[in-house]
C-alpha positions in Angstrom: 1.0 17.8 20.1 -2.2 19.9 20.2 -1.6 23.6 20.4 -2.3 25.0 23.9 -4.1 28.0 22.5 -6.5 25.7 20.7 -7.2 23.8 23.9 -7.8 27.0 25.9 -9.6 29.2 23.3 -11.6 26.4 21.6 -12.2 24.1 24.6 -15.7 22.9 23.5 -14.6 22.1 20.0 -11.5 20.3 21.3 -13.5 18.2 23.7 -16.1 17.3 21.0 -13.4 16.2 18.6 -11.4 14.2 21.1 -14.5 12.5 22.3 -14.6 10.7 18.9 -11.6 8.7 20.2 -13.7 7.2 23.0 -11.4 8.7 25.7 -12.2 10.9 28.7 -11.5 14.1 26.9 -13.0 16.3 29.6 -10.6 14.9 32.3 -7.6 15.4 29.9 -8.5 18.9 29.1 -9.4 19.8 32.7 -5.9 18.7 33.8 -4.3 20.6 30.9 -6.1 23.7 32.0 -5.2 23.3 35.6 -1.5 22.7 34.8 -1.5 25.7 32.5 -3.1 27.9 35.1 -0.3 27.0 37.5 2.3 27.8 34.9 0.7 31.1 34.0 0.2 32.3 37.6 3.8 31.3 38.4 5.1 33.2 35.4 3.0 36.3 36.4 4.4 36.1 40.0 8.0 35.7 38.7 7.6 38.6 36.3 6.4 40.8 39.1 9.3 39.9 41.4 11.9 40.4 38.5 10.3 43.8 37.8 10.5 44.8 41.4 14.2 43.7 41.5 15.0 45.8 38.4 13.3 48.8 40.0 15.2 48.4 43.2 18.5 48.1 41.4 17.9 51.6 39.9 16.7 52.9 43.2 19.7 51.8 45.3 22.1 53.8 43.1 19.9 56.9 43.4 19.6 56.5 47.2 23.4 56.1 47.6 24.0 59.3 45.6 21.5 61.1 47.8 23.3 59.9 50.9 20.3 57.9 52.1 22.4 54.9 53.2 19.7 53.4 55.5 17.1 53.3 52.8 19.7 51.9 50.3 20.5 49.1 52.8 16.9 48.4 53.2 16.5 48.2 49.4 19.5 45.8 49.3 18.0 43.6 51.9 14.7 43.5 49.9 16.7 42.6 46.8 18.3 39.7 48.6 14.9 38.4 49.6 13.6 38.8 46.0 16.6 36.9 44.6 15.7 33.9 46.9 12.0 34.2 45.9 12.8 34.4 42.2 15.1 31.4 42.4 12.2 29.4 44.0 9.7 30.7 41.4 12.0 29.8 38.5 12.2 26.2 39.8 8.5 26.1 40.3 8.0 27.5 36.8 10.3 24.9 35.3 8.4 22.1 37.1 5.1 23.5 36.0 6.2 23.7 32.3 7.5 20.2 32.4 4.3 18.9 34.0 2.2 20.7 31.4 4.4 19.5 28.5 4.4 15.9 29.7 0.6 16.0 30.0 0.1 17.5 26.6 2.2 14.6 25.2 -0.4 12.2 26.4 -3.3 13.8 24.5 -3.8 12.4 21.0 -4.7 14.6 18.0 -8.2 15.8 17.7 -10.1 14.0 14.9 -11.4 16.1 12.0 -15.1 16.9 11.9 -15.3 14.4 8.9 -14.1 11.5 11.0 -17.0 9.1 11.9 -17.7 8.1 15.5 -16.8 4.5 16.3 -14.7 2.3 18.5 -13.5 -0.6 16.4 -12.2 -1.3 12.8 -15.6 -2.8 12.1 -17.1 0.7 12.4 -14.8 2.3 9.7 -16.7 3.7 6.7 -16.2 2.1 3.3 -15.8 5.1 1.0 -15.6 3.2 -2.3 -14.6 -0.2 -3.8 -13.2 -0.8 -7.2 -12.1 -3.8 -9.2 -13.5 -7.3 -9.8 -12.4 -9.9 -7.3 -10.7 -12.8 -9.2 -12.0 -16.3 -9.2 -9.1 -18.7 -8.7 -8.6 -22.1 -10.2 -9.1 -25.3 -8.2 -6.1 -25.9 -6.0 -5.2 -22.2 -5.6 -2.9 -21.5 -2.7 -2.2 -18.7 -0.2 0.9 -16.7 -0.8 3.1 -18.5 1.8 2.5 -21.8 0.0 3.2 -20.2 -3.4 6.4 -18.8 -2.0 7.6 -22.3 -1.1 6.5 -23.8 -4.4 8.2 -21.1 -6.5 11.1 -20.3 -4.3 10.2 -16.6 -3.8 10.8 -16.0 -0.1 11.4 -17.9 3.1 10.3 -17.1 6.6 12.2 -20.1 8.0 15.6 -18.7 6.7 14.7 -15.4 8.4 14.2 -17.3 11.6 17.7 -18.8 11.2 19.3 -15.4 10.5 17.3 -13.1 12.8 14.0 -14.4 14.2 10.3 -14.8 13.3 8.9 -12.1 11.0 12.0 -11.4 9.0 11.5 -12.8 5.4 14.4 -13.6 3.1 13.5 -13.0 -0.6 15.3 -14.7 -3.4 15.3 -15.2 -7.1 12.2 -13.9 -8.8 10.8 -13.0 -5.4 13.7 -10.6 -4.8 13.3 -9.2 -8.3 9.6 -8.6 -7.7 10.5 -6.6 -4.5 13.0 -4.5 -6.4 10.6 -3.9 -9.3 7.8 -2.8 -7.0 10.1 -0.3 -5.2 11.3 1.2 -8.5 7.8 1.3 -9.9 6.4 3.1 -6.9 9.3 5.6 -6.7 9.1 6.4 -10.4 5.3 7.0 -10.2 5.9 9.4 -7.2 8.7 11.3 -8.9 6.5 11.6 -12.0 3.9 13.2 -9.7 6.3 15.8 -8.5 7.7 14.2 -5.4 11.4 14.7 -4.6 13.2 11.5 -3.8 15.0 11.2 -0.4 17.2 8.4 0.9 17.1 8.9 4.6 18.8 7.1 7.5 17.1 3.9 8.7 17.7 4.9 12.4 16.6 8.1 14.2 17.3 9.7 17.5 14.8 10.3 20.3 14.0 13.9 19.2 13.0 12.7 15.7 10.8 9.9 17.1 9.1 12.3 19.4 8.5 15.0 16.8 6.4 12.8 14.5 4.5 11.2 17.4 6.1 7.7 17.7 7.3 8.7 21.2 6.1 8.2 23.8 3.0 6.7 22.2 4.6 3.8 20.3 7.8 3.3 22.3 7.1 -0.4 22.8 6.5 -1.0 19.1 10.0 0.3 17.9 13.3 -1.5 18.0 15.6 0.5 20.3 19.4 0.4 20.1 19.8 1.4 23.7 23.6 1.8 23.7 23.3 4.7 21.3 19.8 5.9 22.0 18.7 5.3 18.4 15.5 3.7 17.1 15.0 1.7 13.9 12.4 3.5 11.9 8.9 2.1 11.7 8.3 4.1 8.5 10.2 6.6 6.3 7.7 9.3 7.5 9.8 9.7 10.6 13.2 10.7 9.1 11.7 12.5 6.1 9.4 14.7 8.0 12.1 15.5 10.5 14.2 17.0 7.7 12.2 20.2 8.5 12.4 20.0 12.3 13.1 23.5 13.8 12.8 25.1 10.4 10.9 28.2 9.2 10.2 27.8 5.5 9.1 30.6 3.2 5.5 30.2 1.9 6.8 30.2 -1.6 8.5 26.9 -0.9 5.2 25.2 -0.2 4.0 22.7 -1.1 6.9 20.4 -0.2 6.5 17.0 -1.7 8.9 14.2 -0.7 9.1 10.5 -1.3 11.4 7.8 0.1 11.9 4.1 0.1 13.1 2.4 3.3 12.8 -0.9 5.0 10.5 -0.5 8.0 10.9 -2.2 11.4 8.1 -2.9 13.8 8.0 -5.2 16.8 4.3 -5.8 16.3 4.1 -7.0 19.9 1.1 -9.2 20.6 0.4 -10.1 17.0 -0.5 -13.8 16.7 -2.9 -16.1 14.9 -3.8 -17.3 11.4 -4.5 -13.7 10.1 -0.8 -12.8 10.5 0.6 -15.8 8.5 3.2 -15.3 5.8 3.6 -11.7 4.8 0.4 -10.5 6.4 2.4 -9.2 9.4 6.2 -9.1 9.6 8.7 -7.3 11.6 10.7 -6.0 8.6 9.1 -4.9 5.3 9.8 -2.5 2.5 7.7 0.6 1.9 7.6 3.7 -0.3 6.3 6.7 1.6 5.0 10.1 0.3 5.2 13.1 2.6 3.7 16.6 2.2 4.2 19.9 4.0 1.3 22.2 3.2 -0.5 25.4 4.1 -3.4 24.7 6.4 -6.0 25.8 4.0 -4.8 23.3 1.4 -4.2 20.2 3.4 -7.6 18.4 3.1 -7.7 18.9 -0.7 -4.1 17.5 -0.7 -5.2 14.5 1.4 -7.7 13.6 -1.4 -5.0 14.1 -4.0 -2.7 11.7 -2.2 -5.5 9.1 -2.0 -5.9 9.4 -5.8 -2.2 8.8 -6.3 -2.4 5.6 -4.3 -5.5 4.5 -6.2 -3.6 5.0 -9.4 -0.9 2.6 -8.2 -3.4 -0.1 -7.2 -5.2 0.3 -10.6 -1.9 -0.1 -12.4 -1.2 -3.3 -10.4 -4.7 -4.6 -11.3 -5.6 -5.2 -7.7 -9.2 -5.0 -6.4 -9.2 -2.4 -3.6 -11.4 -0.4 -1.3 -11.0 2.9 0.5 -11.9 3.2 4.2 -12.3 6.3 6.3 -11.2 5.4 9.8 -13.5 6.0 12.8 -12.2 7.9 15.8 -11.5 4.8 17.8 -9.3 3.2 15.1 -7.1 6.2 14.2 -3.5 6.6 15.0 -2.4 8.7 17.9 -1.1 11.6 15.8 -3.7 11.6 13.0 -6.5 14.1 12.5 -8.0 12.0 9.7 -6.9 8.8 8.0 -7.9 6.8 4.9 -6.8 3.2 4.7 -6.5 1.4 1.4 -7.0 -2.3 1.4 -6.5 -4.9 -1.4 -8.5 -8.1 -1.8 -6.6 -11.3 -1.1 -8.3 -13.9 -3.3 -6.7 -17.0 -1.7 -7.4 -15.9 1.9 -10.8 -14.3 1.0 -10.0 -11.2 3.1 -9.0 -7.6 2.7 -5.4 -6.6 3.5 -4.4 -3.1 4.5 -1.6 -1.8 2.2 -1.7 2.0 2.8 -2.7 4.6 5.4 -2.9 8.2 4.2 -3.2 10.8 6.9 -3.5 14.5 7.6 -1.9 15.4 10.9 -2.9 19.1 10.7 -0.5 20.9 13.1 0.0 18.0 15.6 3.3 17.0 14.2 4.5 20.4 13.1 3.9 21.7 16.7 6.3 19.0 18.0 8.6 19.6 15.1 8.5 23.4 15.4 8.0 23.4 11.7 6.6 26.7 10.6 6.2 28.8 7.4 6.3 32.5 6.9 3.3 33.9 5.0 2.6 37.3 3.5 2.3 38.9 7.0 5.8 37.6 7.8 4.6 35.9 11.0 5.7 32.3 11.4 2.7 29.8 11.4 2.6 26.1 11.9 2.4 24.1 8.7 0.2 21.0 8.1 2.0 17.7 7.6 0.6 14.7 5.7 1.9 11.3 4.7 0.9 8.1 3.0 2.1 4.6 2.1 2.6 4.5 -1.7 2.9 1.5 -1.1 3.8 -1.1 1.6 5.2 -4.1 -0.2 4.7 -7.1 2.0 0.9 -7.3 1.6 1.0 -6.0 -2.0 3.3 -9.0 -2.8 0.9 -11.3 -1.0 -2.1 -10.1 -3.0 -0.2 -10.1 -6.3 0.9 -13.7 -5.8 -2.5 -15.0 -4.8 -4.7 -13.0 -7.2 -2.5 -13.8 -10.3 -1.8 -17.4 -9.8 -2.7 -19.8 -12.7 -1.9 -23.4 -13.4 1.0 -22.2 -15.6 2.5 -19.8 -13.1 2.0 -16.4 -11.5 1.2 -13.6 -13.9 3.0 -10.2 -13.5 0.7 -7.2 -14.2 1.6 -5.4 -17.5 2.6 -2.2 -15.8 5.2 -4.0 -13.7 6.7 -6.2 -16.5 9.2 -3.5 -17.7 10.6 -3.5 -14.1 10.7 -7.2 -13.5 11.9 -8.2 -17.0 9.5 -11.2 -17.0 5.8 -11.6 -17.4 5.4 -14.8 -15.5 6.8 -16.4 -12.4 7.4 -20.0 -13.1 8.6 -22.9 -11.1 
C-alpha cells in the first residue's frame, strides 16, 4: 500500500508514476485526498471536543468547591452534550478511516522512474539476451510429447487425481524435479540466503500484507471453512515472517530462500500456448526474498538478477532479460525484471522468473520497519525473485536437450540427478 504521506506531499510525482500503469491516477489520488481530508477534519473536531470535555471535568470540581452549583450543573449539561457529540464523531472517524484504507488498497504501487511506458507485454524492454538457441534434430518434439515417450510426467493422471493442470511426475521426471529444487536451494544458500520451509497455506492477513488480497483473490485457492489460502508463491509466507516487526538496522540485509509448491487457479487461461507445463495450477518454485534499507534496494535488485542469470547459465539455457512496462507489471511491484528461456521445440520464449522491487508497498501493509541510527522506525524495502520456477524450466530442458539417443542432462545438474541422460 502506498504511503499516505507520499500521496499528499508528493502528489505530482505519485500521479506521474501511476500514469505509467495506464490507469486514471488523477481520479484515484483525488478520491484519496478527499477521503483523507474528511478523516483529518473529523479527527480535528473530535480532538477539540475531547479537549473541551477534559477542561470541563476539571472546572466542575473547582465550581463545586466554590459553591457555584448552578455553573457546575451547566458544565455537567455541556459535558453530557459533548459525550454524545464525541460518540458520533468517533463513529464518523472510524467510517472515514475505513473508507480511506479501503480506497488506498485499490491503488497499485507507483512504478519506478526506470519503468518504461507501455500497455502490453509486447512493449516490455529487452535488456539483454544470452546463449545460442539450439538447432534440434528432425523429428524433435515438444515437452508434452517427450514426457509421454520417456514416462516423465502425466497430466492425464493429474486429471484423474485432482483436475486439469496438476501434473504427476514419475521416474526420472520426478528425480529431475527433485534435482532442480536441490540445485537451486544449494546455489541460494551458497549466496548467503537462509533457507526457510514455510507453511503452504496462509491466513487472510498474510495474503493482504504482500498484496495478493484483494487484488488476486480470484486467482488463489481458498479453503473457505478455515479462511486459509493455498500460497501462489513462497514470497507470501516468507515475507510475512517479519510482519509487525521492527528490526535493527544491523540485521539488514535479510536474505531468505524457500522451496514450496505454488498453487494458482489461472482462471481464463486457455489455448495452445498453455499446453503441457506451460501453465499449470500446481508447480514447484524456489523463491529468494530480501529485506533491505531503501538506499540499497535497487542495487540489490540487480544483484538478484545476476543470481538468476547464474542459474540459467549453469543449466545451459538460452535466456533473455526483460524490463516490464508499466501496463504489464504486477499490482504490488515498483519495478520488475522477467527472465525468459528459449523453448526450442515450441520456438517461443517461456517466462521462468520475475524479480521485483516493491519499495515500501509491501512493508507498509506488513508494518515491517527497521530502526536506524536515529532510532526512529522506518519502512524497509522488500524484494523477491523466482530462482527458479520449475515447470517451464523442465519444459525447456527437455526440449532443448533432446537427441536421437535421449535427453541430455546439463553437467551442473548431473551430481543431483545421478544420471547424465534420460533414456526410454
